[in-house]
DRENNU-233103 format. One record per atom (N, C-alpha, C): residue in three letters; x, y negated, z negated; residue number from 1. Coordinates in Angstrom, 1 decimal. Layout:
lumnu:ALA&X:X&Y:Y&Z:Z&drenfi:NUM
...
// end
This chain:
lumnu:MET&X:103.5&Y:-165.7&Z:-157.8&drenfi:1
lumnu:MET&X:103.0&Y:-164.8&Z:-156.9&drenfi:1
lumnu:MET&X:104.0&Y:-164.4&Z:-155.8&drenfi:1
lumnu:SER&X:104.2&Y:-163.2&Z:-155.5&drenfi:2
lumnu:SER&X:105.2&Y:-162.8&Z:-154.6&drenfi:2
lumnu:SER&X:104.7&Y:-162.9&Z:-153.2&drenfi:2
lumnu:ALA&X:105.7&Y:-163.0&Z:-152.2&drenfi:3
lumnu:ALA&X:105.3&Y:-163.1&Z:-150.8&drenfi:3
lumnu:ALA&X:104.5&Y:-161.9&Z:-150.4&drenfi:3
lumnu:ASP&X:104.8&Y:-160.7&Z:-150.9&drenfi:4
lumnu:ASP&X:104.0&Y:-159.5&Z:-150.6&drenfi:4
lumnu:ASP&X:102.6&Y:-159.6&Z:-151.1&drenfi:4
lumnu:ALA&X:102.4&Y:-160.3&Z:-152.2&drenfi:5
lumnu:ALA&X:101.0&Y:-160.4&Z:-152.8&drenfi:5
lumnu:ALA&X:100.2&Y:-161.3&Z:-151.8&drenfi:5
lumnu:VAL&X:100.8&Y:-162.3&Z:-151.3&drenfi:6
lumnu:VAL&X:100.0&Y:-163.1&Z:-150.3&drenfi:6
lumnu:VAL&X:99.7&Y:-162.3&Z:-149.1&drenfi:6
lumnu:ALA&X:100.6&Y:-161.5&Z:-148.6&drenfi:7
lumnu:ALA&X:100.4&Y:-160.8&Z:-147.4&drenfi:7
lumnu:ALA&X:99.3&Y:-159.7&Z:-147.7&drenfi:7
lumnu:GLY&X:99.2&Y:-159.3&Z:-148.9&drenfi:8
lumnu:GLY&X:98.2&Y:-158.3&Z:-149.3&drenfi:8
lumnu:GLY&X:98.6&Y:-156.9&Z:-148.8&drenfi:8
lumnu:GLY&X:99.8&Y:-156.7&Z:-148.5&drenfi:9
lumnu:GLY&X:100.2&Y:-155.3&Z:-148.0&drenfi:9
lumnu:GLY&X:99.9&Y:-155.1&Z:-146.6&drenfi:9
lumnu:SER&X:99.5&Y:-156.1&Z:-145.8&drenfi:10
lumnu:SER&X:99.2&Y:-155.9&Z:-144.4&drenfi:10
lumnu:SER&X:100.5&Y:-155.5&Z:-143.7&drenfi:10
lumnu:PRO&X:100.4&Y:-154.7&Z:-142.6&drenfi:11
lumnu:PRO&X:101.6&Y:-154.4&Z:-141.9&drenfi:11
lumnu:PRO&X:102.2&Y:-155.6&Z:-141.3&drenfi:11
lumnu:MET&X:103.6&Y:-155.6&Z:-141.2&drenfi:12
lumnu:MET&X:104.3&Y:-156.6&Z:-140.6&drenfi:12
lumnu:MET&X:104.9&Y:-156.1&Z:-139.3&drenfi:12
lumnu:ILE&X:105.1&Y:-157.0&Z:-138.4&drenfi:13
lumnu:ILE&X:105.8&Y:-156.7&Z:-137.2&drenfi:13
lumnu:ILE&X:107.3&Y:-156.7&Z:-137.5&drenfi:13
lumnu:GLY&X:108.1&Y:-155.9&Z:-137.0&drenfi:14
lumnu:GLY&X:109.5&Y:-156.0&Z:-137.3&drenfi:14
lumnu:GLY&X:110.4&Y:-155.0&Z:-136.6&drenfi:14
lumnu:LEU&X:111.6&Y:-155.4&Z:-136.5&drenfi:15
lumnu:LEU&X:112.7&Y:-154.5&Z:-136.0&drenfi:15
lumnu:LEU&X:112.3&Y:-153.9&Z:-134.6&drenfi:15
lumnu:GLY&X:111.7&Y:-154.7&Z:-133.8&drenfi:16
lumnu:GLY&X:111.5&Y:-154.3&Z:-132.4&drenfi:16
lumnu:GLY&X:110.4&Y:-153.3&Z:-132.2&drenfi:16
lumnu:ARG&X:109.6&Y:-153.0&Z:-133.3&drenfi:17
lumnu:ARG&X:108.5&Y:-152.1&Z:-133.2&drenfi:17
lumnu:ARG&X:107.3&Y:-152.7&Z:-132.5&drenfi:17
lumnu:PRO&X:106.5&Y:-151.9&Z:-131.9&drenfi:18
lumnu:PRO&X:105.3&Y:-152.5&Z:-131.3&drenfi:18
lumnu:PRO&X:104.3&Y:-152.9&Z:-132.4&drenfi:18
lumnu:LEU&X:103.4&Y:-153.8&Z:-132.0&drenfi:19
lumnu:LEU&X:102.4&Y:-154.3&Z:-132.8&drenfi:19
lumnu:LEU&X:101.5&Y:-153.2&Z:-133.2&drenfi:19
lumnu:GLU&X:101.4&Y:-152.9&Z:-134.5&drenfi:20
lumnu:GLU&X:100.5&Y:-151.9&Z:-135.0&drenfi:20
lumnu:GLU&X:99.1&Y:-152.4&Z:-135.4&drenfi:20
lumnu:SER&X:99.0&Y:-153.6&Z:-135.8&drenfi:21
lumnu:SER&X:97.8&Y:-154.2&Z:-136.2&drenfi:21
lumnu:SER&X:97.8&Y:-155.7&Z:-135.9&drenfi:21
lumnu:SER&X:96.7&Y:-156.3&Z:-135.5&drenfi:22
lumnu:SER&X:96.7&Y:-157.7&Z:-135.3&drenfi:22
lumnu:SER&X:95.8&Y:-158.4&Z:-136.4&drenfi:22
lumnu:THR&X:95.7&Y:-157.8&Z:-137.5&drenfi:23
lumnu:THR&X:94.9&Y:-158.4&Z:-138.6&drenfi:23
lumnu:THR&X:95.8&Y:-159.5&Z:-139.4&drenfi:23
lumnu:CYS&X:95.1&Y:-160.5&Z:-139.7&drenfi:24
lumnu:CYS&X:95.7&Y:-161.6&Z:-140.5&drenfi:24
lumnu:CYS&X:96.4&Y:-161.0&Z:-141.8&drenfi:24
lumnu:SER&X:97.6&Y:-161.6&Z:-142.1&drenfi:25
lumnu:SER&X:98.3&Y:-161.1&Z:-143.3&drenfi:25
lumnu:SER&X:97.9&Y:-161.6&Z:-144.6&drenfi:25
lumnu:ARG&X:96.9&Y:-162.6&Z:-144.6&drenfi:26
lumnu:ARG&X:96.4&Y:-163.2&Z:-145.8&drenfi:26
lumnu:ARG&X:95.6&Y:-162.1&Z:-146.6&drenfi:26
lumnu:ALA&X:95.9&Y:-162.0&Z:-147.9&drenfi:27
lumnu:ALA&X:95.2&Y:-161.0&Z:-148.7&drenfi:27
lumnu:ALA&X:93.7&Y:-161.0&Z:-148.5&drenfi:27
lumnu:ASP&X:93.1&Y:-159.9&Z:-148.3&drenfi:28
lumnu:ASP&X:91.6&Y:-159.7&Z:-148.2&drenfi:28
lumnu:ASP&X:91.0&Y:-160.3&Z:-146.9&drenfi:28
lumnu:CYS&X:91.9&Y:-160.8&Z:-146.0&drenfi:29
lumnu:CYS&X:91.3&Y:-161.3&Z:-144.7&drenfi:29
lumnu:CYS&X:91.4&Y:-160.2&Z:-143.7&drenfi:29
lumnu:ARG&X:90.3&Y:-160.0&Z:-142.9&drenfi:30
lumnu:ARG&X:90.3&Y:-159.0&Z:-141.9&drenfi:30
lumnu:ARG&X:90.1&Y:-159.6&Z:-140.5&drenfi:30
lumnu:ASN&X:90.3&Y:-160.9&Z:-140.4&drenfi:31
lumnu:ASN&X:90.2&Y:-161.6&Z:-139.1&drenfi:31
lumnu:ASN&X:91.4&Y:-161.2&Z:-138.2&drenfi:31
lumnu:THR&X:91.2&Y:-161.4&Z:-136.9&drenfi:32
lumnu:THR&X:92.3&Y:-161.2&Z:-136.0&drenfi:32
lumnu:THR&X:93.4&Y:-162.2&Z:-136.1&drenfi:32
lumnu:GLY&X:94.6&Y:-161.8&Z:-136.2&drenfi:33
lumnu:GLY&X:95.7&Y:-162.7&Z:-136.2&drenfi:33
lumnu:GLY&X:96.0&Y:-163.3&Z:-134.8&drenfi:33
lumnu:ARG&X:96.1&Y:-164.7&Z:-134.8&drenfi:34
lumnu:ARG&X:96.3&Y:-165.4&Z:-133.5&drenfi:34
lumnu:ARG&X:97.6&Y:-166.1&Z:-133.5&drenfi:34
lumnu:TRP&X:98.3&Y:-166.1&Z:-134.7&drenfi:35
lumnu:TRP&X:99.5&Y:-166.8&Z:-134.9&drenfi:35
lumnu:TRP&X:100.5&Y:-165.9&Z:-135.5&drenfi:35
lumnu:ARG&X:101.8&Y:-166.0&Z:-135.2&drenfi:36
lumnu:ARG&X:102.9&Y:-165.3&Z:-135.9&drenfi:36
lumnu:ARG&X:103.8&Y:-166.2&Z:-136.7&drenfi:36
lumnu:LEU&X:104.1&Y:-165.8&Z:-137.9&drenfi:37
lumnu:LEU&X:105.0&Y:-166.6&Z:-138.7&drenfi:37
lumnu:LEU&X:106.2&Y:-165.7&Z:-138.9&drenfi:37
lumnu:ASP&X:107.3&Y:-166.1&Z:-138.3&drenfi:38
lumnu:ASP&X:108.6&Y:-165.3&Z:-138.5&drenfi:38
lumnu:ASP&X:109.4&Y:-166.1&Z:-139.6&drenfi:38
lumnu:TRP&X:109.8&Y:-165.3&Z:-140.6&drenfi:39
lumnu:TRP&X:110.4&Y:-165.9&Z:-141.7&drenfi:39
lumnu:TRP&X:111.4&Y:-165.0&Z:-142.4&drenfi:39
lumnu:ARG&X:112.3&Y:-165.5&Z:-143.2&drenfi:40
lumnu:ARG&X:113.2&Y:-164.7&Z:-144.0&drenfi:40
lumnu:ARG&X:113.5&Y:-165.4&Z:-145.3&drenfi:40
lumnu:ASN&X:113.9&Y:-164.6&Z:-146.3&drenfi:41
lumnu:ASN&X:114.3&Y:-165.1&Z:-147.6&drenfi:41
lumnu:ASN&X:115.8&Y:-165.1&Z:-147.6&drenfi:41
lumnu:PRO&X:116.5&Y:-166.3&Z:-147.4&drenfi:42
lumnu:PRO&X:117.9&Y:-166.3&Z:-147.3&drenfi:42
lumnu:PRO&X:118.7&Y:-165.8&Z:-148.5&drenfi:42
lumnu:ARG&X:118.0&Y:-165.8&Z:-149.6&drenfi:43
lumnu:ARG&X:118.7&Y:-165.3&Z:-150.8&drenfi:43
lumnu:ARG&X:118.9&Y:-163.7&Z:-150.8&drenfi:43
lumnu:ILE&X:118.0&Y:-163.1&Z:-150.0&drenfi:44
lumnu:ILE&X:118.1&Y:-161.6&Z:-150.0&drenfi:44
lumnu:ILE&X:118.2&Y:-161.0&Z:-148.6&drenfi:44
lumnu:HIS&X:118.0&Y:-161.8&Z:-147.5&drenfi:45
lumnu:HIS&X:118.0&Y:-161.3&Z:-146.2&drenfi:45
lumnu:HIS&X:119.1&Y:-162.0&Z:-145.4&drenfi:45
lumnu:SER&X:119.9&Y:-161.2&Z:-144.6&drenfi:46
lumnu:SER&X:120.9&Y:-161.8&Z:-143.7&drenfi:46
lumnu:SER&X:120.1&Y:-162.5&Z:-142.6&drenfi:46
lumnu:ALA&X:120.9&Y:-163.3&Z:-141.8&drenfi:47
lumnu:ALA&X:120.3&Y:-164.1&Z:-140.8&drenfi:47
lumnu:ALA&X:119.5&Y:-163.3&Z:-139.7&drenfi:47
lumnu:ASP&X:119.9&Y:-162.0&Z:-139.5&drenfi:48
lumnu:ASP&X:119.3&Y:-161.2&Z:-138.5&drenfi:48
lumnu:ASP&X:118.1&Y:-160.4&Z:-139.0&drenfi:48
lumnu:ARG&X:117.8&Y:-160.6&Z:-140.3&drenfi:49
lumnu:ARG&X:116.6&Y:-159.9&Z:-140.9&drenfi:49
lumnu:ARG&X:115.5&Y:-160.9&Z:-141.0&drenfi:49
lumnu:VAL&X:114.5&Y:-160.7&Z:-140.1&drenfi:50
lumnu:VAL&X:113.4&Y:-161.6&Z:-140.0&drenfi:50
lumnu:VAL&X:112.1&Y:-160.8&Z:-140.2&drenfi:50
lumnu:LYS&X:111.2&Y:-161.3&Z:-141.1&drenfi:51
lumnu:LYS&X:109.9&Y:-160.7&Z:-141.3&drenfi:51
lumnu:LYS&X:108.9&Y:-161.5&Z:-140.5&drenfi:51
lumnu:THR&X:107.8&Y:-160.8&Z:-140.1&drenfi:52
lumnu:THR&X:106.7&Y:-161.5&Z:-139.4&drenfi:52
lumnu:THR&X:105.4&Y:-161.2&Z:-140.0&drenfi:52
lumnu:TRP&X:104.7&Y:-162.3&Z:-140.3&drenfi:53
lumnu:TRP&X:103.3&Y:-162.2&Z:-140.7&drenfi:53
lumnu:TRP&X:102.4&Y:-162.7&Z:-139.6&drenfi:53
lumnu:LEU&X:101.2&Y:-162.2&Z:-139.5&drenfi:54
lumnu:LEU&X:100.2&Y:-162.7&Z:-138.6&drenfi:54
lumnu:LEU&X:99.2&Y:-163.5&Z:-139.4&drenfi:54
lumnu:ALA&X:98.6&Y:-164.5&Z:-138.7&drenfi:55
lumnu:ALA&X:97.6&Y:-165.3&Z:-139.3&drenfi:55
lumnu:ALA&X:96.5&Y:-165.7&Z:-138.4&drenfi:55
lumnu:CYS&X:95.3&Y:-165.7&Z:-138.9&drenfi:56
lumnu:CYS&X:94.1&Y:-166.1&Z:-138.2&drenfi:56
lumnu:CYS&X:94.2&Y:-167.7&Z:-138.2&drenfi:56
lumnu:ASP&X:93.3&Y:-168.3&Z:-137.4&drenfi:57
lumnu:ASP&X:93.2&Y:-169.8&Z:-137.4&drenfi:57
lumnu:ASP&X:93.0&Y:-170.4&Z:-138.7&drenfi:57
lumnu:GLU&X:92.2&Y:-169.7&Z:-139.5&drenfi:58
lumnu:GLU&X:91.8&Y:-170.2&Z:-140.9&drenfi:58
lumnu:GLU&X:93.0&Y:-170.2&Z:-141.8&drenfi:58
lumnu:HIS&X:93.9&Y:-169.2&Z:-141.7&drenfi:59
lumnu:HIS&X:94.9&Y:-169.1&Z:-142.7&drenfi:59
lumnu:HIS&X:96.4&Y:-169.4&Z:-142.3&drenfi:59
lumnu:VAL&X:96.5&Y:-169.8&Z:-141.0&drenfi:60
lumnu:VAL&X:97.9&Y:-170.1&Z:-140.5&drenfi:60
lumnu:VAL&X:98.6&Y:-171.2&Z:-141.4&drenfi:60
lumnu:GLU&X:97.8&Y:-172.3&Z:-141.7&drenfi:61
lumnu:GLU&X:98.4&Y:-173.4&Z:-142.4&drenfi:61
lumnu:GLU&X:98.7&Y:-173.0&Z:-143.9&drenfi:61
lumnu:TYR&X:97.8&Y:-172.2&Z:-144.5&drenfi:62
lumnu:TYR&X:98.0&Y:-171.7&Z:-145.8&drenfi:62
lumnu:TYR&X:99.3&Y:-170.9&Z:-145.9&drenfi:62
lumnu:LEU&X:99.5&Y:-169.9&Z:-145.0&drenfi:63
lumnu:LEU&X:100.7&Y:-169.1&Z:-145.1&drenfi:63
lumnu:LEU&X:101.9&Y:-169.8&Z:-144.7&drenfi:63
lumnu:ARG&X:101.8&Y:-170.8&Z:-143.8&drenfi:64
lumnu:ARG&X:103.0&Y:-171.6&Z:-143.5&drenfi:64
lumnu:ARG&X:103.4&Y:-172.4&Z:-144.7&drenfi:64
lumnu:GLU&X:102.5&Y:-173.0&Z:-145.4&drenfi:65
lumnu:GLU&X:102.8&Y:-173.8&Z:-146.5&drenfi:65
lumnu:GLU&X:103.3&Y:-173.0&Z:-147.7&drenfi:65
lumnu:PHE&X:102.8&Y:-171.7&Z:-147.8&drenfi:66
lumnu:PHE&X:103.3&Y:-170.8&Z:-148.8&drenfi:66
lumnu:PHE&X:104.8&Y:-170.5&Z:-148.6&drenfi:66
lumnu:LEU&X:105.2&Y:-170.3&Z:-147.4&drenfi:67
lumnu:LEU&X:106.6&Y:-169.9&Z:-147.1&drenfi:67
lumnu:LEU&X:107.5&Y:-171.2&Z:-147.1&drenfi:67
lumnu:ALA&X:107.0&Y:-172.3&Z:-146.6&drenfi:68
lumnu:ALA&X:107.7&Y:-173.5&Z:-146.6&drenfi:68
lumnu:ALA&X:108.0&Y:-174.0&Z:-148.0&drenfi:68
lumnu:ALA&X:107.1&Y:-173.8&Z:-148.9&drenfi:69
lumnu:ALA&X:107.2&Y:-174.3&Z:-150.3&drenfi:69
lumnu:ALA&X:108.4&Y:-173.6&Z:-151.0&drenfi:69
lumnu:ARG&X:108.8&Y:-172.4&Z:-150.5&drenfi:70
lumnu:ARG&X:109.9&Y:-171.6&Z:-151.0&drenfi:70
lumnu:ARG&X:111.1&Y:-171.8&Z:-150.3&drenfi:70
lumnu:ASP&X:111.1&Y:-172.8&Z:-149.3&drenfi:71
lumnu:ASP&X:112.3&Y:-173.1&Z:-148.5&drenfi:71
lumnu:ASP&X:112.8&Y:-172.0&Z:-147.7&drenfi:71
lumnu:PHE&X:111.8&Y:-171.1&Z:-147.3&drenfi:72
lumnu:PHE&X:112.2&Y:-170.0&Z:-146.4&drenfi:72
lumnu:PHE&X:112.3&Y:-170.5&Z:-145.0&drenfi:72
lumnu:PRO&X:113.3&Y:-170.2&Z:-144.2&drenfi:73
lumnu:PRO&X:113.3&Y:-170.6&Z:-142.8&drenfi:73
lumnu:PRO&X:112.2&Y:-169.9&Z:-142.1&drenfi:73
lumnu:LEU&X:111.4&Y:-170.6&Z:-141.3&drenfi:74
lumnu:LEU&X:110.3&Y:-170.0&Z:-140.6&drenfi:74
lumnu:LEU&X:110.0&Y:-170.7&Z:-139.3&drenfi:74
lumnu:THR&X:109.4&Y:-169.9&Z:-138.4&drenfi:75
lumnu:THR&X:108.8&Y:-170.5&Z:-137.2&drenfi:75
lumnu:THR&X:107.4&Y:-170.0&Z:-137.1&drenfi:75
lumnu:VAL&X:106.5&Y:-170.8&Z:-136.5&drenfi:76
lumnu:VAL&X:105.2&Y:-170.5&Z:-136.3&drenfi:76
lumnu:VAL&X:104.9&Y:-170.6&Z:-134.8&drenfi:76
lumnu:SER&X:104.3&Y:-169.6&Z:-134.2&drenfi:77
lumnu:SER&X:104.1&Y:-169.6&Z:-132.8&drenfi:77
lumnu:SER&X:102.8&Y:-168.8&Z:-132.5&drenfi:77
lumnu:ALA&X:102.2&Y:-169.1&Z:-131.4&drenfi:78
lumnu:ALA&X:101.0&Y:-168.4&Z:-131.0&drenfi:78
lumnu:ALA&X:101.4&Y:-166.9&Z:-130.7&drenfi:78
lumnu:LEU&X:100.5&Y:-166.0&Z:-131.1&drenfi:79
lumnu:LEU&X:100.8&Y:-164.6&Z:-131.0&drenfi:79
lumnu:LEU&X:100.4&Y:-164.2&Z:-129.5&drenfi:79
lumnu:ASP&X:101.4&Y:-163.7&Z:-128.8&drenfi:80
lumnu:ASP&X:101.1&Y:-163.1&Z:-127.5&drenfi:80
lumnu:ASP&X:100.7&Y:-161.7&Z:-127.7&drenfi:80
lumnu:THR&X:99.5&Y:-161.3&Z:-127.3&drenfi:81
lumnu:THR&X:99.0&Y:-160.0&Z:-127.5&drenfi:81
lumnu:THR&X:99.7&Y:-159.1&Z:-126.5&drenfi:81
lumnu:PHE&X:100.3&Y:-158.0&Z:-126.9&drenfi:82
lumnu:PHE&X:100.9&Y:-157.0&Z:-126.1&drenfi:82
lumnu:PHE&X:99.9&Y:-156.0&Z:-125.6&drenfi:82
lumnu:ALA&X:99.6&Y:-155.9&Z:-124.4&drenfi:83
lumnu:ALA&X:98.7&Y:-154.9&Z:-123.8&drenfi:83
lumnu:ALA&X:99.6&Y:-153.9&Z:-123.1&drenfi:83
lumnu:PRO&X:99.9&Y:-152.7&Z:-123.7&drenfi:84
lumnu:PRO&X:100.8&Y:-151.7&Z:-123.1&drenfi:84
lumnu:PRO&X:100.3&Y:-151.2&Z:-121.7&drenfi:84
lumnu:ASP&X:99.1&Y:-151.2&Z:-121.4&drenfi:85
lumnu:ASP&X:98.6&Y:-150.7&Z:-120.1&drenfi:85
lumnu:ASP&X:98.5&Y:-151.8&Z:-119.0&drenfi:85
lumnu:SER&X:98.8&Y:-153.0&Z:-119.4&drenfi:86
lumnu:SER&X:98.7&Y:-154.0&Z:-118.3&drenfi:86
lumnu:SER&X:99.9&Y:-153.9&Z:-117.4&drenfi:86
lumnu:PRO&X:99.7&Y:-154.2&Z:-116.1&drenfi:87
lumnu:PRO&X:100.8&Y:-154.0&Z:-115.1&drenfi:87
lumnu:PRO&X:102.1&Y:-154.7&Z:-115.4&drenfi:87
lumnu:GLU&X:102.0&Y:-155.9&Z:-115.9&drenfi:88
lumnu:GLU&X:103.2&Y:-156.7&Z:-116.2&drenfi:88
lumnu:GLU&X:104.0&Y:-156.0&Z:-117.3&drenfi:88
lumnu:ASN&X:103.5&Y:-155.2&Z:-118.1&drenfi:89
lumnu:ASN&X:104.2&Y:-154.5&Z:-119.2&drenfi:89
lumnu:ASN&X:104.7&Y:-153.1&Z:-118.9&drenfi:89
lumnu:GLN&X:104.4&Y:-152.7&Z:-117.7&drenfi:90
lumnu:GLN&X:104.9&Y:-151.3&Z:-117.2&drenfi:90
lumnu:GLN&X:106.2&Y:-151.5&Z:-116.5&drenfi:90
lumnu:ARG&X:107.1&Y:-150.6&Z:-116.6&drenfi:91
lumnu:ARG&X:108.4&Y:-150.6&Z:-115.9&drenfi:91
lumnu:ARG&X:108.6&Y:-149.4&Z:-115.2&drenfi:91
// end
């Protein structure tokens, strides 16, 4: 099974773009993502190319194990929700 099949084609955060969706990246899951998994495939991605999946509480461990089993470098952290209209995010 490919990494994209697990993600189910859900949008990924990347390349400094704003968060487009906060839906869990697990296939067929529509829960809100509360965790971010930043990972890369070192066989095809340079060190500066990192992909991000989002995970709900139910699927964070499943997705982490999926990536770790493939020896992909990854970090898991709580997702900080970006609220563009909040005062601390305005410049």
